[in-house]
N, C-alpha and C positions, 0 to 999 in steps of 0.2 A: 560543357558537357552535354552530349545529345541527349534529347529526352526520349528516344526510342531504345534506350539500352535495355537489352532483354534480361529479365530476371532469371536466376538459376532455378530451374524448376524440378530437377531430378532428386535433389537431396532430401526433401521433407519426407517423401515415402520411404527412403532409405533409413531416415533418422529415427522414425517412431519405434523405439524399443523399450519394452517395459522392464527396466532394469531395477532389480531389488536395491534398496538402500543397505549398504554394508555395515557390518559392525556386530559384535556379540553384545547386544545392549541387556538382555534380559538378566543375566547373572549380575551385571554392575549395577542394575537399577534396583537390585534387592538391597543395596547398601545405601539407597537415597530415601529421604523423607517423603513418602507420598500419601500417608494417611490423610484422608480429607477432613478429619477432626482437627488437625493441625493448622487448618486454614484460619481458625479463630485466633491464633496466637499473634499473627503478624499482619498478613498483607491486607487485602481489601476484603471487607464483610459484604457478602452477596445478599441482596435483599430476599427474604425467605420466599416471597411470591415467585421469583424467578425459578427457584428449585422445586416448587411444588404446584403453583397456580396452573391448571390446564390451558388457560390462555397464553402462557409462555412456553408450551411444549414444543412449538416450532423452534423457538431459539434454543431450547435445551437440545434438540436434535441437530441443529446447526453446530453447536459447541461440540458435540460428540463427534460428528462428521469432520470437524476441523482439527482434531487430535492427530499427533503423530502416531505412528504404529509402535504401540507399547502393550504390555501384557493386559492392562485393563481396558484398552481402547474398544476392543471387539464387544465386551460386555456392556460398556456405556452406550455404543451405538444401538445394540439390540434393545436394551431397556428404553431408550429414548424413542426408538421407532414404535415399540409397542404402545407408548402413551399417546400417539398420534391420533386425534379424532377427526381433525380437519386437516387433510393432506394439502388442499388448495392454499390455506394459510401458511402451512409449513414450507411449501415450495416457494411462496412468496418471500419468506424469510431467507431461504438459501439463495435465491436468485439476487435479493438485495445485498447479500453479504459476499457475492460473487465466489461461491464454492460449489457451483452445480457439479463441476467435474469431480471434485473431492467426494461429494455427496453421492453421486451416481456410482462411483467406483466402490465406495464403502457399502452401500446398500445392496448393490448388486453381488458383490463378493460374499457377503453374509447371508444373501438370500432372505432378506427381511421382507416380512409380509406387507404388501402395498397393494392398494386397488390398482386396477390395470390403467386406467386413465392417468393418474399421476406418475404411475412409473413410465408410461410412454412419454409424458411431458417432460420429466426430468431426464429421460435418455435422449430426446430430441434436443433439449437445450445444452446438455453435455456434448453432444455431437457437434451442434453448430459452434459451440466454443472451441472444440478441437479443430474444426475446419478454419475458423478464424486464426487460431494460433499457427496453423501450418502456413496460411498465407502470410502471416506476419514474419514467420521464419524465413520464407522464401525471400521476402523483401529485405530482411536483415542481411541476407547473403549478398543481395544485389548492392545495398548500401555499402557494405563492408568492402566489396570489390572496388565500388567507385571511389571510397575514400582512400583505399590503399593506393589506387592508381594516382590520385591527386596528392599522395604523400601527407595525408592528414590523419594523425593518430586518432583512433576512434575506439570507443568501448560502448558497451550496452549495459543498461540498468534494468533489472527485474525482467519482465515480458517472457517470451519462450524459452530464452536461455536459463532464466531461473527456474522455470517448470522443469527443464531437464536436469538441472543441478540438484533438485530436491527430489524429484520422483522418477528420473530416468525417462520422462515421457514429456513430449513438447506440449501436449494438449490437456493435460489435467488441471493445470492451474490457469485460472481465468487471466486473459490479456487483452486489453482493448486497443493498445497502441505500441509504439516502439520508443523507447527512451534512449536516446543517443547522448553520450557525454563526450566533450572535446576540450582541450586547454582553452582558458580564456582568450589567449592570443589568436587562436584558430576560429574564433566565434564567427566573424563575418565571412572568412573564407568558406567555412562549412555552410553557411547560410546560403551562399551564392552556389554551392555545388548542389544543395537540395533543391534550389530553384531551378538549376539546369537539369536536374532529373525530373522535372515536372511538378514539384511541391510548391504550394502557394501558402503564404502566412494566413492563418485561420483569421486574424484580426484585420487582414488587409493592409498591414503597415509593414514595410520593408525593414528588416533588422538593421541593416547598414545605413539606412537613412536616419534611423532612430538611435544611432550609436551613442549620442551625446548623453542619453539618460537611460539606456538599457543596462548600464554598467551596474546599477543597483538591484537588477533582477538577476534570475539564474537561469531562466529557460525562455524558449520561443517556440510556439507551436505552429505545425504546418499540416497541411492536408493535401493528398494527391486527388485531383479532380476526378480522374478515371477510376482508380482502385478504392478511393475513399479512406485509404490508410491514413492514420494520423501519426505524425512523428513529432515528439517533443525534443528539441535540440537544447541540451543543457550544457552550461560551461562552469557550473558550481553545483554542489549537491542540494544546496537550499539557498533561499535569499539571505539569511543571516549568515554574514561572514564569520561570526564568532563560533558558529556550530559547523560550519562547512569547511573552513581552510584547515583545522588540525586533522580532520579525517582525510583531507586531500593528501597532506603531507605523509601520513602513516598508511594510506591505502595500499593494499596489495592486489595485483591483477594478473590474470592468466587467461590463456587461451583455452576455452572449453570445447572438447571435442564433442560434436553433435551427430556424428555419423556421416557416412558418404564422403569422408575425407574433408569435411567442413568443420570450421572451428569459428568462434566468436569470442571476443575479449570481454571480460566482465570481472567484477570484484569477487574475491575468495576470502576463506577463513574468517578471522574476527572482523576484518573490514566489512565483508558482506553482512555479518550479523549486526554490526554497528550502524551500517546504512539502512538495513530494514527496520531497526528500532528508531533511527532519526525519522525515516519516512513515516512510519505508522504513528509516532508521536506528533508528527507536524498535522496530521489528519485526525487526531485524538483517538486513533485506532477505531475508527467508526465502522470499519468492515473487518469481519472475521478472517477474511482471506489474508491480510497482513499478518495477523498474529498466527495463523496456520504456517505461514511462510517461516516464521521465526522458530516455531515450536518444531517443525520438520528439519530445519537446518540444526538446531541445537542437538536433536536426538541423533542426527548422522555425525556430528562432531564429537560425540562422547560425552561421558559423565561429568568431565571437568570443564566442559565448554562454558558454562555460566561464570566459573572462577575466572577463566582466561578472559572472557568478555568484560567482566568488570575491571580487570587489570588494564585492558586496552582502553576502556572508558576513561580512567584516570589521565591516560596520555593524550586524549583527544578531546577533552572537555565535554564529553557526551555522556557524563555520569547520570544525569536525570533521564534523557530519553532511553539509555540502556536499562536503568533500574526500572523504569516504568513498564518497558516491554517484558523484562523478566517477571516482574510483579503480576502483570496480567496474564502472561502465559501459565504461571503457576496457579494463580486463583481460578482461572477459567477453563484451561486445558490440562491441568495437573502436571505441568512440566515438572520433573524431579529437581529438586534443589538441596544442596547440602545445608545443614543447619546454620552454619556460618554465614552462607550467603542470604539466607532467609533474614538473620538478625541485621545483616548490612542494609538489605532493602528496607526492613521495617523501620530503621533509624530516621528516615527522611519523611517528615509529615507532608511535605509538599508533593512528594511522589505518591503517597497515598491519596492526597486530594486529587492529583491529576488522573488517578486510577479510577476515582469515583466519577470524574468527568467523563472519562473514556467509556466507562461501563454504561452511563447514561447515554452516550452517543451511539453506542453499539445497539442498545435495545429501544431506541426511538421507535414509537408505535408497535411496541412489543417485538422489536427486532425487524419489522416489515417495512418501515417508512424511511425514505431518504432523509439524511440530516437537513439537506439544503431545502427541503419541502417544508421545513418548520420555521416558525418565526425566530430569527436571531440565532438558528442553529449553527450556522458557519461563524457568526460573530463570536460565539462562546469558544469555538475552536480556536480562532485566531488570538483572542485573548489568552488562552492557555499558552501559547508560544512564549509569552513573556516569563513563564515560570519554568521553562525547559532548562534554563541556565542561571547563573548566579551572578551577582555584581552588576554595577552601573554600566559597565562596558556592554555586557549582555543586553541590557535593558535599551541602551542607545542603539546597538546594532538592529534589535528587533524593531525599535520605532522606526528607524530608516527603512527597514524592509516592509514594515506594515503601511508606510506611506508611499511605497513604490508599487503602482498597479498598472499592469499592461492594459487592462480595460479602460482605466481613466485616460491613459495616455492615447489609445486609439479613439476615445470618444471625443477628447479635446486635445487637438494638436498644437501645442504651443511650441514656438521656436526654442532651440536650445538655450538661448540667452534668458528665457522665461521659465526654464524648467523648474526653478525654485518654487514656482507658484503651485505646483501639482500638490504638495502636502496640504495647502490651503483649500485646494478644490476637493480634496478626497472625501472629506465628510459629506459635502454636498452632492458629489457624484453617487456616493454609496447610497445616501438617502433617496435619491432619484431612482436607483435601480430596484430598491426595496418597496417604493411607494405603490406601484401597481399590484404588488402581491399582498400587502397587509390588509387592506380592506376586505378582500374576498375571503380572507382566512379568519378574520378577527373582528369584523364588524359586530357590534352588540345587537342583541336581538330585542326589539321593542315589541313587548306583549300587550301594549296598551294600558299598562298599569302605571307607567311612568318609571318602573325600574329597569336597570340595564345590567 
């Protein structure tokens, strides 16, 4: 494939249309349990300081801006904005949770009182995010055309197409890259096509050459040296086959019209909601962006969506990831749930424990610090993966996934015959990657008294 393939450049301008989410929700939501006092009955108890401490005002504003459009949303945003004394800190939380587009849209629509400097900063960040999404959409069209020409079935996960599904707007949802998914049998052919289009493996290791051990992974990352666009090529929804394969069997796909006569193929219905729950759970829901996606999708799908999603969870072995997503959405964003759904969610103590882990991950550094910048932050997330399923088969599949690291294999390139040694090297290589960061963050202070 020639590397000078011209991208489609006309559609993104034609596509941007702010379409309202359809549905007569207000009357139906009157039948739902939304009283915040009922939170105490079941799901996750929010630490009181998050609800009242001025130091957490930025996180409360981020929560309000992440809500779907419901009767109580506007009041929650106005109240949270009125509490902000430190707008610089609030914007840091908003940027860290990747919801600048949502926050800018909400605060501008409601004409919330903000100082001029942070208002301009938020607007500029949201516009930069929208421009990035338009560039990603244009590149997605180019890739879709190239894959269609090569007769490789292709779909997209998240990204600009999800923004359009949720908001009728390509740019409101934050996207940093393109996630492509192909059938496992097309993995190497798709990788060769991407390289023909000018992309290069981020880790400098060719996927086809590493075929003997990439079967335990689920994705490979590429970057285009000119555009700097990052593409993640997936052939499975996640590394753990016990979680990924049932969803693959029951997944529903459709071509989503994005305007200008262009479409992109992606997940729909309960499949999309289930994937959002799986993806968020694998990251311990550490960014509110992912929870906002789920909340907005459920609002668009109607009041019975949580019940349908739980039925789908039973078919796909994703009960805990889906229960965790619903639990967090209700607790933090007031997603309406019927009482029987609440009882079902409250029955699993592991889900509540995972919810507390997720809440801690979200509000690291009062919501403004990246999880990866804390000691063992990402390690706690990886350990939580073992609790996303039940039984020894899940544990075994997760152990295999945990011992399969592209970083390890790029750092130490063993021949396929010795690939069985990677699990033994993994703890050593993990420690070496962490070693330079630990002393600078945690070295004890010696004050001369002999105490540390």
